[in-house]
N, C-alpha and C positions, 0 to 999 in steps of 0.2 A: 220445266225449266225457266228460270227469271232470266231473262234476257237484260242485259247492262252494254248500251251503245257508249263507248267511252271519248267518242269525237263526232260531236253535234255541233250545228251553229245556229244560232238565232239572232236575229236583229231587229231591235226595237222598231216600233211602229212606224216611225217617220222615216226610217230606211226603206221599210217594205212597200211603203206608200207611193213611192217613186224613188226607186235604188240609183238611177243614173242622175238625176236631178239632185237628190241628195249629197250624192258622193263629188257632184261638181261645186255645191254649195260649201261643202266640208272641206274640200280640197284633199279627198281620198280616191285621186284617181287610180291609184295601183289596185285597190278593191273594185272598183268600176271594171277595170280591165279584167280581172279574174273573175266575177260573182255578177256584174250587171250587164256582160255583154251578152249577144246573141250570136248561136252558130248560123252559118249559112243559111240553114234550112228555116231560119226565123224562129225555132224553138229555142226557149231561154234556157242557159245552163243549169241553173237551178230554180228552185222554187222560193218565195218568200212568204212562209206561214207565218200565222200569229201565233202567240203561246197557247191559245186554246187548239188552234190547227195542229200544232207539235203534239199535242197531249191526244188527240184524236187520232192522230196517225200512228202514234206509238201503241195505244190501246187495240187498232185494228191490226198491227203486225204482232203484237205480244210482246212489246218492248217495254219491259217493267221499270228501268230508269235509263237517264240519258244524263250525260256530264258535258254542260255545255261551255264549250271553248269559245274564249276571246278571238281577236282578230290582231294581227300584226301592221295595227294602223300607222298611217304617217304623221297623225296629230296627238302629242300627249292629251288633248283635252277629249279626243273621241274613244281614247282607252278608258279614261276615268268616266266618261257618259255611258260605254257600254259596261263596265263595273257595277254602276249604280243600278242598272237595268238588269244585269244578273242578281243581284242581291236581291231584288224585288220578286224576281222568279221564284228564286230558291225561298224564300220566306213564304210564297202564296203555294208551294208544291215542294215541301221538304220530303214528302215520301216518293216523289217521282223524278225531281233534277237536283244535278249538284252542278257547281259551276267554277271555272278556273277565271283567275283575274289575269289581266294583260296590262302592258305597259310599253312605253317608247323610253329608251335610253336616254335620247336627247334630252327631257327633262331634267336629267341631273341626279347624283346619287341621292339626295335628302329628300327630293320631290318623290322619286321611285320609290324609295323605300316607305315614304309615307302613304303613298297610295296602296302598296300592297299590304302593310299591315292595317290601313283602314278596312280593305277588301277582305282581309281575314277576319277583322273581327265584325264584318257584316253578314259572315257564314261562308264566304269562298273558300274553296279547299285545295288550291292548286296554282299553279303558272300555267299560262298558255292560251292559246298556240303562239308561240313565239316564232319568230324569225328576223334576227338581227340584220342578216343578210338583204333581207327585202327592204328594211327599215334604213338601209344604208350604213349600218353601225358593225364596227369590228367585234369580232367573236371573244377579244379580249376587252372590251369596253367597260371602265370601272363601274358604270351604273348596273351593268348586267351583271357584272361580278357581284356587287352588292345584294343584287336580287336573289341571284342563285345562293349565296351565303345565307340569307333569310329561307331558304327552299332547304337548306341542308340543316339549318338549326331546327325548324320546324318538322323536319322529315317530311317534306310534301314532294308531291309528283310535280313534273314540269314537262310539258308536252312542246315539242319544238318542230316546225315544219320541215321536212327533209325531202329535196327532191333527188330523183334517180339520176346521175350524171349520164344513163345511156338513153334517156328518155327523149321521145320526139320533142321538138320546141311547140309552145303554144303560146298566146298572148300572155305577157306578165310574169311568164318563166323567170325565175332567178336562181342561178346557182348557189348550191348551199354545200360546200366543201364538207365531206365526212370526217376528215381529220379534225375540223372545229369542234365537231360535237364528241369525238374522242376525248380530246384535251380537256373541254368543260366537264364532261362525266368523271374524269379522273380528278380534277381540282376541285370538286365539290361533291365529294363521294358519300355524302351523307342526305342529298337529296336523289329522288329516282327519276331518271330521265327517260320519258316515252317519247320515241322517235317515230313520228307519224309516218305514214305512207310506206309502210315496212322497212322504215329507215333508210328511205330511197332506195329500197331493193335488197338492202344489206343482209336482211333476214333469210334470203333464200340463197345466198352465194355460200359457198363451201368454206371460205374462211373470211366470215365477217371479221371487221377491224374492232368491232365491238365485242367480240365473243368472250373476251376474259373480263368483262366488266361488269360486276353483279349488281352494279344498279342501273341497269339498261333493259329498257323492256321497247317494245314494237306495238304499233296499233296498225290495223289494215285500212286507215279510212282510204276511201276512192279506188279501192284495189281493181275493180274491174275495167277501169278507165284507163290503166296502165299496164296489167298483169293477166295472164289466162289463168282459168280455173285450178291449174296445175300447183300454184304458189300455195296454196294452202296446206297441202302435204308437203311441199318441198321445205318450206320454212319451219314445220313441225319437224322434221326430220333434221334440219340443220340446227337451230337454237334451242328445240325442245318445247314441249305444250305450256311451260309455265311462265313464259315471257312475252305472249303476244296477246293482246287485248283487242276485242273486238271493236272497229269503229267504220262507222258507214260515211262520215262527212255528208250526213243528212243537214241540207235538203238539195244537196248536189246530184244532178241527174246522171246516175251511174251506167245506166244503159240506153243511151240515147236513141237507139235504132227501136226501142220497144215502146209501144203506145202508153206502158203503164205511168211513166214520169216518175219523179222523186219518191221513195219510199224504200221498205225493208224487204218486201216479199221476195223480190228476185235475188237480191243478196243473200237472204238466208237459205233459200233453194240452192244457190251455188255450193254454198257450205254444206248443206247436207247432202249434196251430190258427189263431194270430193273426194270422199273415201276415208276420211277422218274416224277413228274409232270415238266411241261414245263418251270416252274419259276426256279424249283431247277435245271434243265439242264443247262439253261441259265447262272445261277451263277457259276455251277461247271466248265463250258467249257469256260468262256471269263469272264463275269461280276464280278467275286470276284478278278482275275487278275488284270483288268483295275482299279478296286477300289484301290486294295492293291499298286499296282505300280504307279498308278496316270496317267495311260494313257486315253486320254479323248476320243478316237474312238471306 
């Protein structure tokens, strides 16, 4: 089975070298609150691997391909900076990596559309991870709508950060009203919406508000930090095996009580023990992504 992780983050070397200092200099306080903070134990919330370190970790766990997602940065310049870095990564390793472009709607319609078209020309293949709520932007912002129009025109996937309204608070948590994503998915039906983190738990609910929308998928990023292992089977039963994409949120530390640290082995073991049928596991771990992204291998 060729495993595809549809939700991976990778930072350029400058940010990895000194995350907190880099964030302070760049004015990216929200990213620092989420990624550069440490738990009370002193253990980092996540790792900051190099590009080579990511590829080695993928090899060790049998992950054939990773989709690099951008971040909902506070500064438009940081979005462009990350997009250029991702274009270099994909160019260097087209057989192992794909990447999505990010943007800040505050840059305005013309700048946002120009940035996205440049990113697509450079080989990026989707939009995300987007979070207009985290950027202080309304869900009906004109620049965001223009970006989603491009996604619909090009039939691109768009990954949105979605938080569970019932989850416990944590530093940097921003509420993301689920109805906003339903409205966007209806308004931009040509785009494929990937709602991260199980769509804020919607994938397990008996009647998810996105259930009737054919262009909505879910990814499983950071699942062990919020949900128990029963969610794998519950979500399959609720939304079906064809709408769920495997995502880890690597290099986030998904099992903070384990000595292992960031990686895939424990998460893959959890899935293996979840009771899913072989066909469901194949769809989850690679089949759905290959179909959605149009990858023939």
